[in-house]
NUVEXSE-58099 format. One record per residue (C-alpha): residue number from 1; residue in one letter; chain; x, y, z. Coordinates in Angstrom, 2 decimals. Each point is the difference from the previous one (the first is absolute). Example, Ala and Ser with C-alpha at 12.3 -4.5 7.8 and 13.67 -1.06 7.14 Angstrom:
    n  res  chain     east    north       up
    1    A      A    12.30    -4.50     7.80
    2    S      A     1.37     3.44    -0.66
***
This chain:
    n  res  chain     east    north       up
    1    M      A     5.19    50.20   136.19
    2    R      A     0.62    -3.01    -2.09
    3    R      A    -3.31    -1.61     1.44
    4    W      A    -1.82     2.64    -0.67
    5    L      A     1.10     0.13    -3.83
    6    S      A    -0.87    -3.74    -0.10
    7    A      A    -3.49     0.30     1.12
    8    V      A    -0.34     3.07    -2.30
    9    A      A     0.91    -2.68    -3.17
   10    L      A    -2.17    -2.82     1.37
   11    T      A    -2.54     3.23    -0.31
   12    V      A     0.46     0.56    -3.28
   13    A      A     0.14    -3.31    -1.10
   14    A      A    -2.98    -1.21     1.12
   15    G      A    -1.80     2.52    -1.45
   16    I      A     1.83    -0.77    -3.25
   17    A      A    -1.77    -3.69     0.89
   18    L      A    -3.31     1.38     0.66
   19    T      A    -0.35     1.83    -3.25
   20    G      A     1.33    -3.03    -1.79
   21    C      A    -3.16    -1.72     0.59
   22    G      A    -1.47     1.92    -2.84
   23    N      A     0.23     2.39    -2.91
   24    P      A    -1.65     3.21     1.07
   25    A      A    -2.78     1.14    -3.49
   26    G      A     2.27     1.37    -2.70
   27    V      A     3.14    -1.33     1.26
   28    D      A     1.44    -3.38    -1.71
   29    G      A     2.69    -1.12     2.26
   30    A      A     2.87     1.34    -2.43
   31    L      A     1.09     2.62     1.69
   32    I      A     3.32     1.22    -2.54
   33    D      A    -2.90     0.26    -3.30
   34    D      A    -2.09     2.75     1.74
   35    W      A     3.00     2.30     0.48
   36    P      A     0.03     2.89    -2.64
   37    A      A     3.34    -0.18    -2.58
   38    L      A     2.24     2.46     1.15
   39    P      A     0.90     2.94    -2.74
   40    E      A     3.18    -0.72    -1.94
   41    A      A     2.87     2.14     1.66
   42    G      A     0.78     3.23    -2.60
   43    P      A     2.30     3.10    -0.05
   44    F      A    -0.57     2.95     2.63
   45    V      A    -2.73     2.57    -1.20
   46    P      A     0.29     3.42     1.82
   47    A      A    -3.12     1.64     0.61
   48    A      A    -1.79     3.23    -1.61
   49    G      A    -1.48     2.62     2.55
   50    V      A     2.66    -0.53     2.50
   51    C      A     2.88     2.68     1.10
   52    H      A     3.34    -0.29     1.17
   53    P      A     2.40     1.30     2.20
   54    G      A     3.35     0.16    -1.53
   55    A      A     1.00     1.41    -3.23
   56    F      A    -0.94    -0.87    -3.64
   57    A      A     2.22    -2.97    -1.06
   58    E      A     0.29    -0.90    -3.85
   59    T      A     0.25    -3.96     1.44
   60    V      A    -2.40    -1.40     2.81
   61    A      A     0.93    -3.00     1.76
   62    L      A    -2.19    -2.15     2.04
   63    A      A     2.09     0.82     3.11
   64    D      A    -0.56     3.53    -0.82
   65    H      A    -4.15    -0.01    -0.85
   66    Q      A    -1.25     1.40     3.46
   67    P      A    -3.13     1.76    -0.45
   68    V      A    -1.88     2.64     2.28
   69    E      A    -3.03     1.33     0.10
   70    C      A    -0.33     3.51    -1.44
   71    V      A    -0.88     1.53     3.06
   72    S      A     3.70    -0.82     1.35
   73    P      A     2.86     2.27    -0.93
   74    H      A     1.43    -1.28    -3.79
   75    Q      A     1.87     1.20    -2.91
   76    V      A    -1.31    -1.78    -3.06
   77    E      A    -3.84    -1.40    -0.80
   78    T      A    -0.44    -3.01    -2.13
   79    V      A    -2.61     1.23    -2.66
   80    H      A    -0.31    -2.99    -2.20
   81    V      A     1.87    -3.38    -0.39
   82    G      A     0.03    -1.34    -3.55
   83    T      A     1.51    -2.88    -2.15
   84    F      A     2.64     0.02    -2.98
   85    A      A    -1.37    -1.07    -3.37
   86    D      A     1.05    -3.29    -1.08
   87    A      A     2.63     1.76    -2.23
   88    A      A     1.13     0.96     3.30
   89    A      A    -0.35    -2.59     2.18
   90    G      A     2.41    -2.33    -2.22
   91    L      A     2.83     2.20     0.49
   92    P      A     2.48    -1.60     2.04
   93    A      A     0.50     3.28     2.58
   94    P      A    -2.09     2.98     0.79
   95    P      A    -0.46     2.28    -2.38
   96    A      A     2.61     2.53    -0.69
   97    R      A    -0.56     3.45     1.16
   98    D      A     0.19     1.76    -3.41
   99    S      A    -2.13    -3.21    -1.64
  100    A      A    -2.84     0.23    -2.18
  101    E      A    -1.73    -2.55     2.68
  102    L      A     0.74     1.90     3.24
  103    A      A    -1.34     3.07    -2.20
  104    A      A    -3.26    -1.62    -0.69
  105    A      A    -0.07    -0.76     3.73
  106    Y      A     0.30     3.56     0.63
  107    T      A    -2.60     0.75    -2.17
  108    E      A    -2.31    -2.00     1.40
  109    C      A     0.50     1.24     3.73
  110    D      A    -0.07     3.42    -1.07
  111    G      A    -3.54    -0.53    -0.97
  112    K      A    -0.76    -1.95     3.39
  113    A      A     1.75     2.97     2.07
  114    R      A    -2.63     2.02    -1.84
  115    E      A    -2.54    -1.59     0.88
  116    Y      A     1.06    -0.60     3.51
  117    V      A     0.30     3.45     0.75
  118    G      A    -3.21     1.53    -1.76
  119    D      A     2.19     2.19    -2.48
  120    E      A     3.48     0.08    -1.75
  121    W      A     2.08    -0.97     2.50
  122    R      A     2.50     2.65    -1.85
  123    H      A    -2.11     2.80     1.06
  124    G      A     0.93    -0.73     3.64
  125    R      A     3.68    -0.22     1.96
  126    L      A    -0.14    -3.79    -0.65
  127    W      A     2.57    -2.00    -1.71
  128    L      A    -0.93    -3.38    -1.56
  129    G      A     2.73    -3.26    -0.03
  130    V      A    -0.42    -3.53    -1.20
  131    A      A     1.71    -2.84     2.12
  132    L      A     0.83    -3.17    -1.00
  133    P      A     0.61    -3.70     1.49
  134    T      A     4.29    -0.31     0.91
  135    P      A     1.55    -2.40    -2.33
  136    V      A    -0.40    -3.09     2.09
  137    A      A    -4.04     0.52     0.32
  138    W      A    -0.10     0.43    -3.90
  139    T      A     1.84    -3.48    -0.85
  140    A      A    -2.55    -1.96     2.46
  141    G      A    -2.85     1.64    -1.84
  142    A      A    -0.73     3.50     1.27
  143    R      A    -1.95     2.29    -2.83
  144    W      A    -1.18     2.60     1.89
  145    F      A     0.73     3.86    -0.17
  146    R      A    -0.85     2.27     2.92
  147    C      A    -1.27     3.54    -0.53
  148    D      A     1.35     2.32     2.79
  149    L      A    -1.01     3.93     0.74
  150    R      A     1.31     2.01     2.33
  151    E      A    -0.11     3.53     1.12
  152    M      A     2.57     2.54    -0.31
  153    T      A     0.85     3.07     1.78
  154    D      A     0.25     1.77    -3.27
  155    I      A     0.29    -0.61    -3.89
  156    E      A     1.72     2.72    -1.34
  157    G      A     2.97     0.31     2.15
  158    R      A     2.34    -2.51     2.34
  159    A      A    -2.65    -2.46     0.53
  160    R      A    -0.44    -2.21     2.65
  161    P      A    -2.59    -2.79     0.97
  162    A      A    -2.69     1.31     2.70
  163    A      A    -1.11    -2.07     2.98
  164    R      A    -3.64    -0.94    -0.26
  165    E      A    -2.71    -0.97     2.33
  166    A      A    -2.59    -0.53    -2.47
  167    S      A    -0.88    -1.63    -3.01
  168    L      A     0.23     1.37    -3.64
  169    R      A    -2.93    -1.49    -0.98
  170    D      A    -2.22     3.20    -1.89
  171    A      A     2.26     2.19     1.51
  172    L      A    -0.44     2.39    -2.89
  173    V      A    -3.83    -0.57    -0.65
  174    E      A    -0.42     3.82     1.37
  175    S      A     2.16     2.99     1.14
  176    S      A     3.07    -1.28     1.92
  177    P      A     2.90     0.88     1.54
  178    L      A     1.90    -2.32    -2.05
  179    R      A    -0.87     1.82    -3.09
  180    L      A     2.53     1.87    -2.08
  181    T      A    -1.04     3.94    -0.30
  182    C      A     1.44     3.35     0.29
  183    Y      A     4.01     0.90     0.19
  184    T      A     2.34     2.74     0.08
  185    V      A     2.43    -0.51    -2.13
  186    D      A     3.56     1.21     0.84
  187    L      A     2.90     0.26    -2.84
  188    T      A     3.36    -0.20     0.59
  189    G      A     2.79     3.21    -1.52
  190    T      A     0.08    -1.96    -3.36
  191    G      A    -3.74     0.05    -0.23
  192    R      A    -0.13    -3.90     0.78
  193    I      A    -2.85    -1.06     2.82
  194    E      A     1.29    -0.36     3.19
  195    K      A    -2.53    -1.53     1.49
  196    M      A    -4.25    -0.19     0.19
  197    S      A    -1.76     0.49     3.71
  198    P      A    -3.45    -1.07    -0.30
  199    V      A    -2.51     2.34     1.62
  200    G      A    -3.69     0.78     0.03
  201    C      A    -1.31     1.71    -3.68
  202    D      A    -1.50     2.80     2.43
  203    Q      A     3.29     0.61     0.83
  204    R      A     2.62     1.77    -2.15
  205    H      A     1.52    -2.46    -2.83
  206    N      A     1.58     0.12    -2.99
  207    G      A    -0.56    -3.63    -1.04
  208    E      A    -2.54    -2.74     0.17
  209    F      A    -0.52    -3.49    -1.10
  210    V      A    -2.04    -0.33    -2.98
  211    G      A     0.07    -3.33    -0.52
  212    V      A     1.45    -3.22    -1.51
  213    W      A     1.05    -0.83    -3.93
  214    R      A     0.28    -3.90    -0.73
  215    A      A     2.70    -0.48    -2.23
  216    P      A    -0.07    -2.78    -2.57
  217    A      A     1.26    -3.30     0.76
  218    D      A     2.44     0.12    -3.15
  219    L      A     1.64     3.71     1.27
  220    D      A     3.89     0.20     1.36
  221    Y      A     0.69     1.69     2.87
  222    P      A     1.63     3.59    -0.74
  223    A      A     3.92    -0.11    -0.32
  224    R      A     0.21     2.90    -1.69
  225    D      A    -1.72     3.51    -0.15
  226    G      A    -1.49    -0.15    -3.00
  227    E      A    -1.73    -3.08     1.40
  228    W      A    -2.16     1.71     2.52
  229    A      A    -1.81     1.88    -2.83
  230    R      A    -2.63    -2.82     0.15
  231    F      A    -0.43     0.46     3.47
  232    Y      A    -0.55     3.82     0.24
  233    T      A    -2.27    -0.08    -2.86
  234    E      A    -2.29    -2.72     1.41
  235    C      A     0.40     1.71     3.61
  236    Y      A    -1.64     3.27    -1.48
  237    N      A    -2.80    -1.73    -1.33
  238    V      A    -0.48    -1.37     3.02
  239    L      A    -0.14     3.46     1.64
  240    A      A    -2.23     1.46    -2.69
  241    G      A    -2.51    -3.08     1.07
  242    Y      A     0.35     1.05     3.52
  243    A      A    -0.21     3.94    -0.43
  244    Q      A    -2.74    -0.08    -2.64
  245    V      A     2.32     2.02    -2.30
  246    P      A     0.58    -0.13    -4.07
  247    K      A     2.55    -2.26    -1.03
  248    D      A     1.45     2.83    -2.30
  249    R      A     3.04     1.60    -0.72
  250    N      A    -0.57     2.11     3.17
  251    L      A    -0.12    -2.89     2.26
  252    R      A     3.92    -0.27     0.78
  253    A      A    -0.33     3.90     0.57
  254    R      A    -2.77    -0.71     2.93
  255    A      A     2.59    -2.02     2.37
  256    G      A     3.07    -2.25    -0.07
  257    V      A    -0.40    -3.71     0.81
  258    V      A     1.98    -2.16     2.16
  259    V      A     0.34    -3.32    -0.84
  260    L      A     0.38    -3.17     2.09
  261    P      A     0.85    -3.23    -1.17
  262    A      A     0.29    -3.02     2.20
  263    S      A     3.86    -0.91     0.28
  264    E      A     2.17    -1.57    -3.05
  265    A      A     0.06    -3.57     2.12
  266    E      A    -4.10     0.36     0.85
  267    W      A    -0.77     1.08    -3.55
  268    R      A     1.82    -3.12    -1.53
  269    A      A    -2.00    -2.13     2.39
  270    G      A    -3.16     1.23    -1.28
  271    N      A    -1.17     3.21     1.75
  272    R      A    -0.99     2.51    -3.02
  273    G      A    -2.01     2.34     1.80
  274    V      A     1.64     3.75    -0.19
  275    R      A    -1.19     2.68     2.75
  276    C      A    -0.36     3.36    -1.85
  277    Y      A    -0.12     3.52     2.02
  278    L      A    -0.43     3.22    -1.21
  279    W      A     2.03     2.96     1.66
  280    R      A     0.17     3.77    -0.60
  281    N      A     3.18     2.10     1.04
  282    D      A    -1.33     3.18    -0.54
  283    T      A    -3.03    -0.39     2.32
  284    T      A    -1.74    -1.30     2.41
  285    F      A    -3.48    -1.94     0.44
  286    T      A    -2.52    -0.07     3.57
  287    R      A    -2.01    -2.25    -1.94
  288    S      A    -0.41    -3.21    -1.66
  289    A      A     0.64     0.00    -4.07
  290    K      A    -2.40    -2.58    -0.63
  291    G      A    -2.68     0.85    -2.52
  292    A      A     1.33     3.39     0.57
  293    G      A     0.04     0.99    -3.86
  294    P      A     1.69     2.18    -2.50
  295    A      A    -0.89     3.01     3.01
  296    G      A     1.18    -1.76     3.08
  297    L      A     3.29    -1.24    -2.15
  298    P      A     1.07     3.12    -2.10
  299    V      A     2.49     0.42    -2.37
  300    R      A     3.00     1.04     0.60
  301    R      A     1.42     3.23    -1.87
  302    A      A     3.75     0.51    -0.66
***
């Protein structure tokens, strides 16, 4: 074995000696200056358009970043990766969840998510979160934020992430099982909504998703009954546009509304989209109220 290795070494040495007799065209004989410079090392930045098998996490370390093809089972899909603006980038640690910097990042993610799925993402059983680098990565120079979408089992009840084996790209461009449609709304004995069960709009139902009100950034999360008034008014306006009925004094006599904002924590993080639903406790429908007009959504008489 040693003799064979020596023979190989001699052959290689001979080859080097032979090539040293002259330089091929375009080679100056100085090997080092012909190699391209290596890029400078930088902090890890995640990729967009990939999926992740694990649950959503508010902070993402390099060791946890193990993306998969979106045809594989997964819970989270990254639709965009942004960079914090200079003001936020100068912070000593990642922005707090209730900070203006994170709210700005959420706004960017919101817009990118709508582009990604082809419609307002809140029209579907979808949830959007913003993931940040770890404090250690931030100290090392990481300034990215990751916009993650995930499908939910439902929106109106005890929602849980749903496993997917397909991308969410263009998922809401056309009709989709992800879209929010009609519901049977059940009340408790005290008149409060107990649950909302999704059904097809051609089946008997007394509730329907009608759209989203995008609340202004300076509006506080409602803490008392009186602070919900603006939310109900705006959802009635969404209902009027959806059903094509007048915004007059009879509007509230045509149907009630269910108002579903994000959780208070998500609201403070920048999610100002409020889902709006119509419902009636005195009748049922077997068709959608979209574009139904005054005849399709008649005024209730006491």
